C-alpha positions in Angstrom: -31.0 139.5 -43.4 -27.9 141.8 -43.6 -24.8 139.8 -44.3 -22.5 139.2 -41.4 -19.4 141.4 -41.7 -16.2 140.4 -40.2 -13.6 143.1 -40.6 -10.1 141.8 -41.4 -7.8 142.2 -38.5 -4.0 142.8 -38.6 -1.8 140.3 -36.9 -0.9 143.1 -34.6 -3.1 143.9 -31.6 -5.9 146.4 -32.2 -5.8 149.2 -29.6 -9.1 150.3 -28.2 -10.5 153.6 -29.4 -12.1 154.2 -26.0 -9.7 154.6 -23.0 -10.3 155.2 -19.3 -9.7 158.7 -18.0 -9.9 160.1 -14.4 -12.0 163.2 -14.0 -12.8 164.6 -10.6 -12.1 161.4 -8.9 -14.3 159.4 -11.2 -13.2 157.2 -14.1 -14.9 157.6 -17.5 -14.3 156.5 -21.0 -13.0 159.0 -23.6 -12.1 158.7 -27.2 -8.4 158.0 -27.9 -8.0 160.6 -30.7 -4.8 159.1 -32.1 -6.3 155.6 -32.3 -9.5 157.0 -33.9 -7.4 158.7 -36.6 -5.6 155.4 -37.2 -8.8 153.5 -37.5 -10.3 156.1 -39.8 -7.2 156.1 -42.1 -7.1 152.3 -42.2 -10.8 152.0 -43.3 -11.3 155.2 -45.3 -8.0 156.3 -46.7 -9.6 158.4 -49.4 -12.2 160.1 -47.3 -12.1 163.0 -44.9 -14.5 162.7 -42.0 -16.8 165.4 -43.4 -20.3 164.1 -43.7 -21.4 165.7 -47.0 -18.3 164.4 -48.8 -18.6 160.8 -47.8 -20.8 159.5 -50.7 -18.4 160.8 -53.3 -15.2 159.3 -51.8 -16.5 155.7 -51.5 -19.4 155.3 -54.0 -19.2 151.5 -54.3 -20.1 151.2 -50.6 -22.6 154.0 -50.4 -26.4 154.0 -50.3 -28.8 156.8 -49.4 -32.1 156.3 -47.5 -34.8 159.0 -47.4 -36.4 159.9 -44.2 -40.0 160.2 -45.3 -42.4 158.8 -47.9 -42.3 160.4 -51.3 -38.8 161.8 -50.5 -40.4 164.5 -48.4 -37.5 166.5 -46.9 -38.7 168.0 -43.7 -41.2 166.6 -41.1 -44.3 168.6 -40.8 -46.0 166.9 -37.8 -45.5 164.3 -35.1 -46.3 161.4 -37.4 -43.6 162.5 -39.8 -41.1 162.9 -37.0 -41.9 159.4 -35.6 -41.4 157.8 -39.0 -38.1 159.7 -39.6 -36.8 158.6 -36.2 -37.9 155.1 -36.8 -36.0 154.9 -40.1 -32.8 156.3 -38.5 -33.0 153.8 -35.5 -33.7 150.8 -37.7 -30.8 151.5 -40.0 -28.3 152.2 -37.1 -29.6 148.9 -35.5 -28.8 147.1 -38.7 -25.3 148.5 -38.7 -24.7 147.7 -35.1 -25.8 144.1 -35.7 -23.0 143.6 -38.2 -20.7 143.1 -35.3 -21.7 139.8 -33.6 -19.9 140.9 -30.4 -21.7 144.2 -30.1 -24.6 144.7 -27.7 -27.9 145.9 -29.1 -28.7 147.6 -25.8 -25.4 149.3 -25.0 -23.3 149.4 -28.1 -20.3 151.7 -28.0 -20.4 154.1 -30.9 -18.5 157.2 -31.9 -20.5 160.4 -32.7 -18.9 163.2 -34.7 -20.5 166.7 -34.5 -19.2 170.0 -35.9 -18.6 173.6 -35.6 -17.6 176.0 -38.4 -15.6 179.1 -38.8 -14.1 181.5 -41.4 -10.5 180.8 -40.1 -8.5 177.9 -38.7 -8.8 178.5 -34.9 -11.3 176.1 -33.3 -14.8 177.4 -32.4 -17.3 176.0 -30.0 -20.3 174.0 -31.2 -23.7 175.5 -31.1 -25.4 175.3 -27.7 -28.1 173.1 -29.0 -25.6 170.5 -30.3 -23.5 170.7 -27.1 -26.6 170.0 -25.1 -27.6 166.8 -26.9 -23.9 165.6 -27.2 -22.0 166.8 -24.1 -18.5 165.9 -23.3 -17.2 165.8 -26.9 -13.5 166.4 -27.7 -12.1 168.4 -30.6 -10.6 165.8 -32.9 -9.4 167.7 -36.0 -10.2 170.6 -38.3 -10.5 170.5 -42.1 -10.4 173.4 -44.6 -13.5 173.4 -46.7 -12.8 176.7 -48.5 -11.0 177.6 -51.7 -8.6 180.2 -52.9 -11.2 182.9 -52.8 -13.2 182.0 -49.6 -11.7 180.5 -46.5 -13.8 178.3 -44.3 -13.2 175.5 -41.8 -15.1 172.7 -40.2 -14.1 171.6 -36.7 -14.8 168.0 -35.9 -15.8 167.0 -32.3 -16.0 163.3 -31.2 -17.7 161.6 -28.3 -18.3 158.1 -27.0 -22.0 157.2 -27.2 -23.7 154.2 -25.5 -26.2 153.4 -28.2 -29.6 151.9 -27.7 -32.9 152.4 -29.6 -33.9 156.1 -29.6 -30.7 157.2 -27.7 -29.7 159.5 -30.7 -33.1 160.8 -31.4 -32.3 164.3 -30.2 -29.3 164.4 -32.5 -31.4 163.1 -35.4 -34.1 165.7 -34.7 -31.6 168.6 -34.9 -30.3 167.3 -38.2 -33.7 166.7 -39.6 -34.7 170.4 -39.0 -31.4 171.7 -40.5 -30.2 172.9 -37.1 -26.9 171.2 -37.6 -25.2 169.1 -40.3 -22.2 166.9 -41.2 -22.9 164.5 -38.2 -21.3 161.1 -38.5 -22.1 158.0 -36.4 -19.8 155.0 -36.6 -18.6 151.9 -34.8 -15.4 152.1 -32.8 -13.4 150.5 -35.6 -14.8 152.9 -38.2 -15.9 149.9 -40.4 -19.2 151.6 -41.2 -20.3 155.3 -41.3 -23.8 156.7 -40.9 -24.3 160.4 -42.0 -27.8 161.7 -41.3 -28.8 164.8 -43.2 -32.0 166.9 -43.5 -34.0 164.5 -45.7 -32.4 161.1 -45.0 -29.1 159.4 -44.4 -26.0 158.3 -46.3 -24.6 154.9 -45.3 -21.1 153.8 -46.1 -21.1 150.0 -45.5 -18.2 147.8 -44.7 -18.5 146.1 -48.1 -20.5 146.2 -51.3 -22.4 143.1 -50.3 -23.6 144.7 -47.1 -24.5 147.9 -48.9 -26.6 145.9 -51.4 -28.3 143.9 -48.6 -29.2 147.1 -46.7 -30.6 148.6 -49.9 -32.7 145.5 -50.6 -34.0 145.3 -47.1 -35.1 149.0 -47.1 -36.0 149.3 -50.8 -39.0 151.5 -50.1 -36.7 154.1 -48.5 -34.5 154.5 -51.6 -34.6 157.4 -54.0 -36.3 156.9 -57.3 -33.5 158.8 -59.1 -30.9 156.9 -61.1 -28.1 158.5 -59.1 -29.6 157.4 -55.8 -29.8 160.9 -54.4 
């Protein structure tokens, strides 16, 4: 069993990350970007929300799972894809279950997707990403370049009503290297799930939860000493 995780709460009230918004006469939930930033900073003060950077900024809470047997990177047939999606869904279900108040059928998660550019102005996401994750809002942009080469990643966020297989189209895009730097997390940002082409990086709420997940899915771990 994965240890129960109860995130410490401030004595002040915790404002919801999802808020109601009127759109065309209908009310829908949208992500409160200011509150999301506050939750991120409270839980991951040393991390930027850039998927490929996460494992280095909180190594004591990080574990990597591979998508396929033998650390095979890309699916080559339907059986491979089924196994890859199974591993993603099982791990996300484990993380959702850490919150005893969350529904396993309609859990509210945050999904971060990306666009990239050679300068700071925000660019739209690729059509394939926008189709599987519609309605996302631009959250923030981060410089990923250096003194010789300017580059930017633009982070888009959406509310996702998670259930088993509901993120399969996102995972499929990532698995075939059609997009990258995706992050899935709970509304309080207590855990982070970063799928990549070959597996997923998990940043757990604690070392104990990280260790329990690693033990539970031991056959999915890398055989390398560094865990990559």
